[in-house]
NUTOR-550376 format. One record per residue (C-alpha): x, z, y; residue in three letters. Coordinates in pm, whole numbers, padded with zeros to 5 digits, always signed. Layout:
BEGIN
XZYALA/...
END
This chain:
BEGIN
+09284+01349+03184UNK/+09289+00972+03177UNK/+09150+00829+02857UNK/+09417+00602+02710UNK/+09446+00424+02377UNK/+09642+00704+02210UNK/+09387+00969+02310UNK/+09105+00747+02190UNK/+09276+00682+01857UNK/+09332+01053+01799UNK/+08967+01125+01871UNK/+08843+00852+01637UNK/+09089+00933+01356UNK/+09037+01307+01390UNK/+08732+01529+01339UNK/+08565+01506+01682UNK/+08189+01454+01663UNK/+08128+01240+01969UNK/+08202+01146+02328UNK/+07934+01256+02571UNK/+07870+01180+02936UNK/+07607+01363+03143UNK/+07530+01228+03488UNK/+07285+01376+03738UNK/+07113+01143+03983UNK/+06882+01164+04282UNK/+06649+00889+04407UNK/+06811+00645+04648UNK/+06556+00767+04904UNK/+06699+01118+04876UNK/+06589+01441+04704UNK/+06210+01459+04692UNK/+06158+01084+04715UNK/+05912+00948+04462UNK/+06031+00752+04159UNK/+05824+00525+03937UNK/+05887+00555+03561UNK/+05804+00278+03313UNK/+05443+00257+03195UNK/+05338+00224+02835UNK/+05017+00134+02651UNK/+04713+00205+02863UNK/+04924+00235+03180UNK/+05048+00579+03077UNK/+05377+00745+03162UNK/+05588+00910+02890UNK/+05570+01278+02987UNK/+05670+01580+02781UNK/+05798+01935+02806UNK/+06157+02032+02730UNK/+06319+02373+02696UNK/+06621+02468+02903UNK/+06850+02613+02632UNK/+07027+02841+02882UNK/+06718+03009+03029UNK/+06444+02933+02776UNK/+06240+02791+03061UNK/+05995+02511+02978UNK/+06032+02218+03217UNK/+05794+01928+03268UNK/+05976+01599+03221UNK/+05911+01227+03248UNK/+06103+00947+03079UNK/+06270+00726+03339UNK/+06460+00498+03101UNK/+06430+00490+02722UNK/+06703+00462+02460UNK/+06605+00099+02399UNK/+06605+00012+02769UNK/+06940+00180+02823UNK/+07089-00017+02534UNK/+06965-00342+02689UNK/+07119-00249+03025UNK/+07451-00169+02862UNK/+07451-00496+02669UNK/+07382-00689+02988UNK/+07668-00505+03157UNK/+07901-00619+02876UNK/+07765-00973+02904UNK/+07836-00977+03277UNK/+08192-00856+03214UNK/+08234-01130+02954UNK/+08101-01399+03189UNK/+08327-01274+03468UNK/+08628-01322+03238UNK/+08721-00954+03226UNK/+08729-00954+02845UNK/+08632-01176+02555UNK/+08360-01055+02318UNK/+08230-01258+02022UNK/+07890-01399+02112UNK/+07625-01611+01950UNK/+07456-01842+02198UNK/+07156-02066+02137UNK/+07115-02309+02425UNK/+06771-02445+02502UNK/+06891-02716+02740UNK/+06742-03024+02577UNK/+06589-03291+02800UNK/+06242-03238+02655UNK/+06225-02878+02780UNK/+06055-02823+03117UNK/+06240-02492+03154UNK/+06598-02465+03028UNK/+06763-02139+02925UNK/+07011-01980+02684UNK/+06993-01667+02469UNK/+07300-01469+02359UNK/+07340-01199+02097UNK/+07370-00949+02384UNK/+07019-01044+02498UNK/+06823-01113+02179UNK/+06606-00818+02064UNK/+06747-00815+01709UNK/+07097-00906+01822UNK/+07279-01130+01573UNK/+06990-01096+01325UNK/+06731-01228+01570UNK/+06486-01496+01457UNK/+06607-01727+01737UNK/+06950-01743+01570UNK/+06804-01753+01220UNK/+06614-02068+01318UNK/+06906-02231+01498UNK/+07177-02466+01371UNK/+07554-02423+01358UNK/+07717-02766+01331UNK/+07393-02905+01194UNK/+07345-02630+00932UNK/+07085-02353+00952UNK/+07283-02057+01085UNK/+07202-01818+00800UNK/+07323-02080+00547UNK/+07649-02149+00730UNK/+07976-01979+00633UNK/+07956-01778+00956UNK/+07593-01674+00919UNK/+07621-01578+00554UNK/+07814-01264+00645UNK/+07476-01108+00730UNK/+07367-01136+00367UNK/+07643-00904+00245UNK/+07703-00683+00549UNK/+07667-00307+00507UNK/+07853+00007+00614UNK/+08107-00043+00331UNK/+08184-00396+00444UNK/+08128-00454+00816UNK/+08427-00688+00854UNK/+08236-01014+00896UNK/+07989-00860+01139UNK/+08278-00713+01339UNK/+08412-01067+01382UNK/+08096-01238+01504UNK/+07894-00959+01672UNK/+08078-00625+01706UNK/+07820-00502+01956UNK/+07563-00492+01672UNK/+07776-00215+01522UNK/+07770-00028+01853UNK/+07402-00065+01947UNK/+07261-00084+01594UNK/+07101-00363+01396UNK/+06835-00416+01131UNK/+06838-00750+00954UNK/+06460-00747+00906UNK/+06418-01118+00989UNK/+06645-01237+00708UNK/+06571-01329+00344UNK/+06553-00966+00232UNK/+06300-00867+00501UNK/+06278-00491+00541UNK/+06555-00447+00284UNK/+06805-00624+00509UNK/+07120-00450+00631UNK/+07073-00161+00871UNK/+07334-00021+01105UNK/+07268+00301+01293UNK/+07312+00314+01670UNK/+07656+00443+01764UNK/+07579+00458+02135UNK/+07264+00637+02253UNK/+07156+00696+02613UNK/+06839+00794+02800UNK/+06738+00901+03152UNK/+06497+01192+03199UNK/+06337+01319+03520UNK/+06313+01701+03525UNK/+06047+01920+03690UNK/+05824+01616+03717UNK/+05524+01639+03949UNK/+05275+01352+03929UNK/+05193+01173+04253UNK/+04945+00914+04373UNK/+04973+00547+04448UNK/+04772+00350+04703UNK/+04696-00021+04709UNK/+04519-00259+04945UNK/+04550-00602+05101UNK/+04433-00761+05423UNK/+04376-01136+05395UNK/+04523-01301+05708UNK/+04260-01577+05678UNK/+03981-01316+05659UNK/+03802-01496+05373UNK/+03473-01319+05301UNK/+03278-01271+04978UNK/+02986-01476+05111UNK/+03209-01779+05169UNK/+03193-01859+04797UNK/+03115-01929+04529UNK/+03437-02075+04392UNK/+03437-02328+04112UNK/+03715-02448+03888UNK/+03789-02808+03975UNK/+03773-03050+03687UNK/+04116-03157+03565UNK/+04206-03515+03646UNK/+04411-03542+03327UNK/+04523-03319+03044UNK/+04855-03233+03211UNK/+04695-03088+03525UNK/+04700-02712+03562UNK/+04359-02555+03638UNK/+04310-02464+04004UNK/+04036-02358+04242UNK/+03843-02518+04525UNK/+03559-02409+04755UNK/+03260-02636+04711UNK/+02897-02609+04824UNK/+02732-02666+04487UNK/+02817-02687+04118UNK/+02843-03063+04123UNK/+03212-03119+04041UNK/+03318-02798+03878UNK/+03245-02501+03652UNK/+03173-02152+03782UNK/+03454-01915+03683UNK/+03310-01571+03605UNK/+03131-01464+03925UNK/+03288-01725+04149UNK/+03413-01459+04391UNK/+03700-01566+04620UNK/+03895-01264+04495UNK/+03920-01430+04152UNK/+04139-01693+04315UNK/+04336-01427+04505UNK/+04154-01483+04834UNK/+04000-01213+05052UNK/+04070-00848+05121UNK/+04136-00586+04854UNK/+03958-00259+04917UNK/+04206+00029+04963UNK/+04225+00242+04649UNK/+04402+00555+04525UNK/+04529+00610+04171UNK/+04787+00815+03988UNK/+05137+00679+04036UNK/+05497+00792+04048UNK/+05662+01134+04029UNK/+05879+01362+04234UNK/+06157+01528+04034UNK/+06429+01786+04087UNK/+06693+01570+03916UNK/+06727+01264+03696UNK/+06972+01322+03412UNK/+07134+01049+03206UNK/+07277+01167+02875UNK/+07496+00919+02687UNK/+07658+00992+02351UNK/+07897+00782+02145UNK/+07894+00910+01787UNK/+08236+00904+01624UNK/+08077+01034+01304UNK/+07874+00712+01277UNK/+08184+00499+01337UNK/+08376+00676+01061UNK/+08119+00562+00804UNK/+08204+00197+00871UNK/+08465+00030+00654UNK/+08643-00301+00705UNK/+08802-00451+00391UNK/+09002-00770+00438UNK/+09045-01076+00216UNK/+08735-01001+00006UNK/+08892-00682-00124UNK/+08665-00422-00277UNK/+08827-00141-00077UNK/+08962-00111+00276UNK/+09283+00011+00433UNK/+09260+00331+00636UNK/+09472+00199+00923UNK/+09264-00117+00949UNK/+08943+00090+00941UNK/+09078+00306+01222UNK/+09176+00004+01434UNK/+08825-00143+01402UNK/+08658+00190+01478UNK/+08876+00242+01786UNK/+08785-00104+01915UNK/+08415-00031+01867UNK/+08450+00307+02036UNK/+08621+00140+02332UNK/+08339-00116+02359UNK/+08083+00164+02357UNK/+08266+00363+02624UNK/+08302+00047+02833UNK/+07931-00030+02804UNK/+07833+00322+02908UNK/+08078+00320+03197UNK/+07976-00021+03333UNK/+07603+00049+03311UNK/+07634+00358+03532UNK/+07738+00142+03827UNK/+07385-00005+03854UNK/+07100+00242+03821UNK/+06833+00037+03994UNK/+06598+00080+03699UNK/+06292-00097+03842UNK/+06092-00129+04163UNK/+06092+00208+04345UNK/+06320+00369+04088UNK/+06677+00333+04211UNK/+06903+00630+04138UNK/+07238+00733+04285UNK/+07482+00978+04119UNK/+07529+01325+04264UNK/+07876+01386+04117UNK/+08154+01223+03918UNK/+08081+01221+03546UNK/+08374+01241+03303UNK/+08342+01167+02934UNK/+08355+01486+02726UNK/+08508+01489+02379UNK/+08303+01714+02150UNK/+08580+01829+01919UNK/+08620+02201+01850UNK/+08291+02397+01851UNK/+08448+02711+02000UNK/+08647+02533+02270UNK/+08547+02378+02599UNK/+08524+01999+02551UNK/+08816+01797+02680UNK/+08720+01582+02979UNK/+08844+01229+03039UNK/+08819+01007+03344UNK/+08723+00648+03277UNK/+08657+00407+03561UNK/+08532+00051+03496UNK/+08873-00115+03544UNK/+09042+00139+03318UNK/+08766+00099+03058UNK/+08818-00278+03053UNK/+09195-00238+03004UNK/+09141+00018+02729UNK/+08898-00209+02548UNK/+09129-00509+02565UNK/+09416-00300+02425UNK/+09201-00173+02139UNK/+09081-00525+02057UNK/+09440-00655+02056UNK/+09542-00389+01803UNK/+09244-00471+01580UNK/+09326-00842+01584UNK/+09691-00773+01506UNK/+09570-00590+01195UNK/+09409-00913+01077UNK/+09051-00828+01167UNK/+08837-01132+01260UNK/+08743-01180+01624UNK/+08552-01496+01704UNK/+08488-01646+02044UNK/+08156-01790+02158UNK/+07963-01937+01864UNK/+07749-02219+01997UNK/+07416-02281+01822UNK/+07143-02538+01880UNK/+06774-02481+01812UNK/+06642-02648+01499UNK/+06389-02928+01564UNK/+06109-02694+01453UNK/+06219-02415+01686UNK/+06264-02657+01974UNK/+05915-02797+01920UNK/+05772-02444+01918UNK/+05941-02360+02248UNK/+05835-02689+02410UNK/+05471-02637+02315UNK/+05484-02275+02434UNK/+05620-02378+02774UNK/+05357-02649+02809UNK/+05080-02403+02725UNK/+05216-02149+02974UNK/+05234-02404+03254UNK/+04885-02550+03201UNK/+04684-02243+03108UNK/+04868-01962+03281UNK/+04868-01775+02950UNK/+05171-01562+02872UNK/+05270-01394+02547UNK/+04988-01346+02299UNK/
END
């Protein structure tokens, strides 16, 4: 069936537990091609064993994309749809485009790690007022599952992907919203492989051609760099002074663990309707909410979640040497009656965009807030912090500490 607004409303207003989509992928290089998962602390892969519930068989698995990473990909897919003009989603944007900045950029609430509660927005200004002290930002101080109206108006995606207002005045006691949309990608029957590395220097620079010294900086703004000199005279020896420290010379071929072959990569995405039903949306500072208004808001959030999951599946190039392509079409399943086969719904990107726009229109007609792009500017203190960080990065080569 095609998933339309009426079907979605019935699912949200009824007793269904969730929408689920399971998609099987193979590497772009074909079955048996190696894929490279993300690495974690110590250069380790996230491997584990999982039980096949149908056969009881234990299968070796490797994590190809985590819940957090999948959420980021889905948010970026929504941001791209917003920028392309396909739909309008409320966004906070802090623009770091001041003349003093060597590198200019912008951060939106679909990119910031803590979403609308991120420290970058906390330390930014809305019309000259610290965001959290503005009328718009103060909604975070009172937001909870019994009153999510204000948050729905300025950052509805925080109600879809989850949020913890740990950077605000209440710290760890700040508002928490559970993830509604959860997705991960697992590689099954994972067999570890090896990775080789080497480099041939086209200039054939040899170890004995050194030592290398760090040239003295002419002024404080100069970035450190290397030069070959015959004696210490004008510079300081850096470590051993080997040419390889300045990325010259050959790299000896080496072999290490790297990558996996898998039988299949499976993406499992669930949109919890149970979580959505806990959210309430009172209007006009009322203590209680109206059921129809609650339903309209929940349907709009469900549509956003389904859209995010649908759009993100069109680009499964997870990282270098880990591009996946789907094996089959993947409908959304509605997990409704435990003793019945789940209903299946088709939802293509264009249809998902139309569905989301319809759901948003209904929510707005009910009187629910729906802001546009909320433009923020960094406070002088935040701007100074970013300027100094960029200067340090450009002169010392040091990244995040």
